[in-house]
Every structure is written in C-alpha cells, then in structure tokens.
C-alpha positions as CSV (number, residue, x, y, z in Angstrom):
1,M,-83.7,-17.4,-106.3
2,S,-82.3,-15.1,-104.8
3,A,-79.8,-17.7,-102.8
4,A,-78.8,-18.2,-107.2
5,K,-78.4,-14.6,-107.8
6,Q,-76.4,-14.2,-104.3
7,Q,-74.3,-17.3,-105.5
8,R,-75.5,-18.9,-102.9
9,L,-77.3,-21.8,-103.1
10,A,-76.0,-25.5,-101.5
11,H,-74.7,-28.0,-103.9
12,G,-77.6,-30.1,-102.7
13,L,-81.6,-29.1,-103.1
14,L,-84.0,-31.2,-101.6
15,I,-87.3,-29.7,-102.5
16,T,-90.7,-31.1,-101.5
17,G,-94.2,-30.5,-101.2
18,P,-97.6,-31.6,-101.9
19,D,-98.7,-33.1,-104.7
20,G,-99.9,-29.9,-106.8
21,V,-97.4,-27.3,-105.9
22,G,-95.4,-27.4,-108.8
23,R,-91.8,-28.7,-107.4
24,Q,-91.0,-30.3,-111.1
25,E,-91.7,-26.8,-112.3
26,F,-89.4,-25.1,-109.2
27,A,-86.9,-27.5,-110.3
28,H,-87.3,-26.8,-114.2
29,A,-87.8,-23.2,-113.6
30,L,-84.0,-23.0,-111.2
31,A,-81.9,-25.3,-114.2
32,A,-82.3,-22.9,-116.8
33,R,-82.2,-19.7,-115.1
34,L,-78.6,-21.3,-113.6
35,L,-77.6,-22.5,-117.2
36,C,-78.8,-19.6,-119.2
37,D,-76.2,-17.0,-120.3
38,S,-78.1,-13.8,-119.6
39,P,-80.6,-14.7,-117.4
40,A,-83.1,-12.0,-116.6
41,D,-83.9,-11.7,-112.6
42,D,-85.3,-14.6,-111.4
43,A,-85.9,-16.2,-114.6
44,A,-83.8,-17.5,-117.9
45,C,-84.1,-15.5,-120.8
46,G,-85.8,-17.9,-123.4
47,Q,-83.7,-16.9,-125.8
48,C,-79.7,-17.3,-125.6
49,R,-78.2,-20.4,-126.8
50,S,-78.2,-21.9,-123.5
51,C,-81.7,-21.8,-123.1
52,V,-82.7,-23.1,-126.9
53,L,-80.9,-26.6,-126.0
54,F,-81.9,-26.2,-122.4
55,Q,-85.6,-26.6,-124.2
56,A,-85.4,-28.8,-126.6
57,G,-83.7,-31.1,-123.7
58,N,-80.4,-31.5,-124.5
59,H,-78.3,-28.7,-122.8
60,P,-75.4,-31.2,-122.0
61,D,-74.7,-29.7,-118.5
62,L,-78.4,-31.2,-117.4
63,A,-78.9,-34.2,-116.9
64,R,-82.3,-36.0,-115.8
65,V,-82.2,-38.9,-113.8
66,E,-85.4,-41.1,-113.1
67,P,-86.8,-44.7,-112.4
68,E,-86.1,-47.0,-116.1
69,E,-89.1,-47.5,-117.8
70,D,-89.3,-51.2,-116.9
71,S,-89.2,-50.2,-113.0
72,E,-90.5,-47.9,-110.7
73,Q,-86.9,-47.9,-109.2
74,I,-84.1,-45.8,-109.3
75,K,-81.2,-48.6,-109.6
76,V,-77.6,-48.2,-108.2
77,E,-76.2,-48.8,-111.7
78,T,-78.7,-45.0,-112.5
79,I,-76.5,-43.2,-109.4
80,R,-73.1,-44.0,-110.4
81,T,-73.9,-43.5,-113.8
82,F,-74.5,-39.3,-112.9
83,I,-71.7,-39.4,-111.0
84,D,-69.6,-39.6,-113.6
85,F,-71.4,-36.7,-115.4
86,I,-71.8,-34.7,-112.4
87,H,-67.6,-34.8,-111.8
88,L,-67.4,-34.2,-116.0
89,T,-65.9,-30.4,-116.4
90,S,-69.3,-28.2,-117.3
91,Q,-69.3,-27.8,-121.0
92,Y,-70.8,-24.2,-121.3
93,G,-68.5,-22.8,-118.0
94,R,-71.4,-22.3,-115.7
95,Y,-73.5,-25.6,-113.3
96,K,-73.8,-28.8,-114.4
97,I,-76.7,-29.8,-113.1
98,A,-78.7,-33.5,-112.2
99,V,-82.0,-33.2,-111.0
100,I,-83.1,-36.6,-109.6
101,D,-87.2,-37.2,-109.4
102,P,-88.6,-38.7,-108.2
103,A,-86.1,-39.1,-105.4
104,D,-87.4,-41.2,-103.4
105,A,-87.5,-43.6,-106.0
106,M,-83.6,-44.1,-105.2
107,N,-83.6,-47.8,-103.5
108,R,-81.2,-48.6,-101.0
109,H,-77.9,-49.6,-102.9
110,A,-78.7,-46.3,-105.0
111,A,-79.5,-43.9,-101.8
112,N,-76.1,-44.9,-100.4
113,T,-74.1,-44.3,-103.4
114,L,-75.2,-41.2,-103.7
115,L,-73.9,-40.2,-100.6
116,K,-70.2,-39.5,-101.1
117,T,-70.9,-37.2,-103.2
118,L,-73.4,-34.8,-101.6
119,E,-70.3,-35.1,-98.9
120,E,-67.9,-33.8,-101.0
121,P,-69.4,-32.2,-104.4
122,P,-67.4,-31.3,-107.5
123,A,-67.0,-27.6,-107.6
124,G,-69.7,-26.1,-110.1
125,S,-72.2,-28.4,-109.9
126,L,-76.1,-28.5,-108.1
127,L,-78.0,-31.9,-107.3
128,M,-81.5,-31.4,-107.2
129,L,-83.8,-34.0,-105.2
130,V,-87.5,-33.7,-106.2
131,T,-90.2,-35.5,-103.8
132,H,-93.0,-35.1,-102.1
133,R,-92.4,-38.6,-100.1
134,L,-89.6,-36.6,-97.6
135,A,-89.8,-38.8,-94.9
136,L,-89.3,-42.2,-97.3
137,L,-85.4,-40.4,-97.7
138,P,-82.8,-41.5,-95.5
139,A,-82.0,-39.0,-93.1
140,T,-78.7,-39.9,-94.5
141,I,-79.6,-38.0,-97.7
142,R,-81.8,-35.2,-95.9
143,S,-79.2,-34.9,-93.8
144,R,-76.8,-33.9,-96.8
145,C,-79.6,-31.4,-98.4
146,Q,-81.0,-27.6,-98.1
147,I,-84.5,-28.6,-98.0
148,V,-87.0,-26.0,-100.2
149,M,-90.3,-26.8,-98.7
150,L,-92.8,-25.0,-101.2
151,A,-96.2,-24.7,-99.6
152,G,-99.8,-24.4,-101.0
153,S,-100.8,-20.7,-102.2
154,R,-104.3,-18.8,-101.8
155,S,-103.0,-15.5,-102.2
156,P,-104.2,-13.1,-105.4
157,E,-101.0,-14.0,-107.3
158,T,-101.6,-17.7,-107.4
159,E,-105.0,-17.2,-108.4
160,R,-104.6,-14.8,-111.1
161,W,-102.3,-17.8,-112.5
162,V,-104.9,-20.4,-112.2
163,A,-107.8,-17.7,-113.7
164,E,-105.5,-16.8,-116.5
165,R,-105.6,-21.3,-117.7
166,L,-108.9,-21.3,-116.5
167,G,-110.2,-19.3,-119.5
168,Q,-114.2,-19.9,-119.4
169,S,-114.9,-21.9,-116.0
170,R,-118.2,-22.4,-114.2
171,Y,-115.8,-22.1,-111.3
172,S,-113.6,-19.7,-110.0
173,A,-109.9,-19.8,-109.4
174,S,-110.4,-18.6,-105.7
175,E,-112.5,-21.5,-105.4
176,L,-110.6,-24.3,-107.0
177,L,-108.0,-22.7,-105.4
178,S,-109.6,-24.2,-101.9
179,L,-110.6,-27.1,-102.7
180,A,-107.6,-28.1,-103.9
181,R,-106.2,-26.9,-100.6
182,G,-104.0,-23.9,-102.4
183,A,-102.0,-26.1,-105.1
184,P,-103.2,-24.3,-108.2
185,L,-101.3,-27.4,-110.5
186,N,-104.4,-29.4,-109.0
187,A,-106.6,-26.5,-109.0
188,V,-106.3,-26.2,-112.7
189,E,-106.7,-30.0,-113.1
190,M,-109.8,-30.7,-111.3
191,A,-111.9,-28.3,-113.6
192,E,-110.0,-29.3,-117.0
193,S,-111.2,-33.1,-115.6
194,G,-114.4,-32.6,-113.5
195,S,-112.9,-34.1,-110.9
196,R,-114.7,-31.3,-108.3
197,E,-118.1,-32.9,-109.3
198,T,-115.9,-36.7,-108.1
199,Q,-114.8,-35.2,-104.7
200,A,-118.4,-34.0,-104.6
201,E,-119.6,-37.9,-105.3
202,V,-116.7,-39.5,-102.2
203,L,-118.2,-37.0,-100.4
204,R,-121.8,-37.9,-101.0
205,N,-120.7,-41.1,-100.6
206,L,-119.7,-40.9,-97.0
207,Q,-122.7,-38.8,-95.8
208,E,-125.1,-41.7,-97.4
209,M,-122.8,-45.1,-95.9
210,R,-123.9,-42.8,-92.4
211,Q,-127.5,-43.6,-93.0
212,R,-127.8,-46.6,-94.5
213,P,-125.3,-49.8,-94.2
214,F,-123.6,-50.2,-97.9
215,D,-121.3,-53.2,-99.7
216,P,-117.5,-52.2,-98.9
217,V,-116.8,-54.4,-102.0
218,A,-119.1,-52.3,-104.1
219,V,-117.7,-48.7,-102.4
220,A,-114.3,-49.5,-102.2
221,K,-114.5,-51.0,-106.5
222,R,-116.4,-47.7,-107.4
223,W,-113.3,-45.2,-105.7
224,S,-111.0,-47.9,-107.5
225,E,-112.0,-46.4,-110.9
226,I,-111.7,-43.1,-109.9
227,G,-108.6,-43.6,-108.6
228,V,-107.3,-45.0,-105.0
229,E,-104.6,-41.4,-104.7
230,P,-106.9,-38.4,-105.6
231,V,-109.9,-40.3,-103.3
232,L,-107.2,-41.2,-100.3
233,R,-106.3,-37.9,-100.2
234,W,-109.9,-36.1,-100.6
235,L,-110.2,-38.3,-97.4
236,L,-107.9,-36.9,-95.4
237,A,-109.0,-33.6,-96.4
238,F,-112.7,-34.1,-95.4
239,L,-111.8,-36.3,-92.1
240,G,-109.1,-33.0,-91.4
241,E,-111.9,-30.8,-91.3
242,M,-114.4,-33.0,-89.6
243,A,-111.9,-33.1,-87.2
244,C,-110.8,-28.9,-86.1
245,L,-114.4,-28.0,-86.8
246,K,-115.3,-30.9,-84.1
247,L,-112.8,-29.4,-82.0
248,R,-114.2,-26.1,-83.4
249,A,-110.6,-25.4,-84.3
250,P,-110.2,-21.7,-86.1
251,V,-108.9,-23.6,-89.5
252,E,-108.8,-21.6,-92.6
253,T,-111.8,-23.0,-95.0
254,T,-110.4,-26.3,-97.4
255,S,-114.3,-26.8,-99.0
256,E,-117.1,-25.0,-100.6
257,P,-119.9,-24.1,-98.3
258,A,-121.8,-26.6,-99.9
259,F,-119.4,-29.3,-98.9
260,R,-119.2,-27.7,-95.1
261,R,-122.9,-28.1,-95.4
262,I,-122.4,-32.0,-95.0
263,L,-118.7,-32.3,-93.4
264,Q,-120.1,-30.1,-90.3
265,P,-122.8,-32.8,-89.4
266,L,-120.8,-36.1,-89.9
267,A,-118.8,-33.9,-87.3
268,D,-121.2,-33.3,-85.0
269,E,-122.0,-36.8,-85.2
270,L,-118.6,-38.5,-84.5
271,D,-116.8,-37.9,-81.4
272,L,-113.2,-37.2,-82.0
273,R,-112.4,-40.4,-81.3
274,Q,-113.7,-42.4,-83.8
275,L,-112.8,-39.6,-86.7
276,M,-108.8,-39.9,-85.2
277,V,-109.4,-43.8,-85.8
278,C,-110.3,-43.1,-89.3
279,Y,-107.8,-40.3,-90.3
280,E,-105.1,-42.9,-89.6
281,T,-106.7,-45.8,-91.3
282,A,-106.7,-43.2,-94.0
283,L,-103.5,-41.5,-94.1
284,R,-102.2,-45.3,-93.2
285,N,-103.4,-46.9,-96.8
286,Y,-102.4,-43.0,-98.3
287,R,-98.9,-44.4,-97.6
288,G,-98.9,-47.7,-99.3
289,A,-100.9,-46.6,-102.2
290,T,-98.2,-44.3,-102.5
291,G,-95.1,-46.4,-101.4
292,L,-92.6,-48.2,-103.6
293,I,-94.4,-51.8,-102.5
294,S,-97.0,-51.9,-105.0
295,L,-100.4,-53.2,-103.0
296,N,-103.9,-54.0,-103.1
297,N,-106.1,-50.9,-103.7
298,Q,-109.0,-52.1,-103.4
299,A,-108.2,-53.8,-100.3
300,L,-106.6,-50.6,-99.4
301,L,-109.9,-49.2,-99.9
302,E,-112.0,-51.6,-98.9
303,E,-110.3,-51.2,-95.0
304,V,-111.0,-47.4,-95.1
305,V,-114.8,-47.9,-96.0
306,I,-115.2,-50.6,-93.2
307,Q,-113.8,-48.5,-90.8
308,W,-116.1,-45.2,-91.4
309,Q,-119.3,-48.0,-91.5
310,E,-117.5,-49.4,-87.7
311,S,-117.2,-45.5,-86.5
312,G,-121.4,-45.0,-87.4
313,S,-122.6,-48.2,-85.4
314,E,-120.3,-46.7,-82.8
315,A,-122.2,-43.4,-82.9
316,R,-125.4,-45.0,-83.6
317,G,-125.0,-47.7,-80.6
C-alpha cells in the first residue's frame, strides 16, 4: 500500500500466493483504496461516493474479468472487451482498474492479446492479475508484471484476526494457523467446516495403510468425497513434514502434537527416497487436479494411495 500512497505502483500487478492467504481480498482492498475519494492511510474510507459504488459492485472505473459461466477459461473475446474498457477515460478522474481472476484461466489467445496492453498500458490504468498457479502463466505475462507474493503469516496480528472470527471455538487461533500453514482464511474455514477432523482422518488413513493393505479404490473414493484438492494439499503438507523430520531439519511446525506423534514414526519407517517419490506423485497429481484440463480425480487419488502402499511394502521388505 505504501507504493500506492507514493504513486509508484506498476501498471501491471501479479498477485500470487497459496490458497487461503487472501489474494482476492488484497486485490479488492487495493482497488477500493485507489478508487476512494478520501483514503485514510492504507484503506478506503468506505463512505465517499466512490466507495458506495464500489461496495455495490457498480463502480464505472472497475472491471472484473472472470471465466464465463459455461467455461473454466477466460477467452480472447473477454480480454478484448476488457482492453476496450481500460482505454476509456476514467469517469472519476482516478484509476481505471481491471482485476483478472484467476489469471491462469486465460487461454493462450487471451494471454497473447493481453500482452500489448501490458507493454503499453494507458495512463492511469492498473491491471491486477490474481492467481495461485503462477507457473501456469506464460513467461511473457509474468515478465511484464510486478509480482506481489503473499505468504502465510503466524504473526500476533494474524492470530488476532483469526481469533476475532472464531468466536467460541474449541481450537485456538494459533493451533488452526499452524495447521493451515499460516493461511488465515483456511484457518477460519477449518473451524467452520470441521475440516481439522477430516484432516486427522486422512492422516490416520496413511498410518493404517502402513499397518495393513487397503483397497486403493475404497480409500480414493472416500478421499474424493472429502475433496481432491484439500486432500492432496494435506498429503503434501504431511509428506513434506515427514521429510523434514527424517532429515532432522529445522522446520517451523506445521502440525499439532497429535499429528506429530503419527508423523514421526512414519518418517522413521520410510527412507528419504521413498518419501520423495510419494511427495512427487502427490505434487504431480495436485497440479493435475487444479489445472485447466479436467482429469479423473478418483484416478489421481488412487495413484497416490498405491504409491504410498508400495513404499510401505518396500520398507517392510
């Protein structure tokens, strides 16, 4: 926000970071502050004519670029419409702002069409590209934007923010932030949805599969019911922490003591090569599950289960 106050903002911002850190919220707050008639410090006033229009979703100098309802892609026609908008004169004499979210949903033709505007943006314009899959954006797009990397935080301020939204919860803000790897929105979602218990269930499944064979189809079906993206994200966290435990590397804890009591014996049992093979399988399939091409989620999870069970067979052998 300091760059905004000093009028040093780049014309193209690429806002990225893991799920739950507030990418969309940051873009929303920055746009509101830039369009506000009377901004106070780092925030919009919330009361001026511009803020009232912004909050109603009707500000004439703000455009939101998203995939069409019947598609997961942002198509070239949508980008051309946005380009026409960004070249118009600001009605309120401040910025013309467009938020493209998720930016990685642009197909190749749409991304190529956006390049000239990124190279020669009209005066007073700001393009905010929001994504958690930075690698899926073409290098030509990334190189023309200032990257704003949002990271997880376990600061006292973040804990207070989470605690205010938890109300009466049996989990502390600190505990949930630890499980959510510092992503405050995910921490709140865990408390509201009960996903902490579901996360514990997935970890118990890993433990049980070390003790006896399980039907991969049945395990994958249950995990698919939970959700392929969160399950694979949790597995990556578990496997990454096991690797750190195996190496006895200094690592900021990502799990509560109850989880650590399961992770430590699993890390001791497997060798590092087996752990990394499992991690690479989970990472590859997470990318497949979150990419633009629809894949068979059940098959992605089955492959992870089979790889985990095979690593157990190697260790026992």
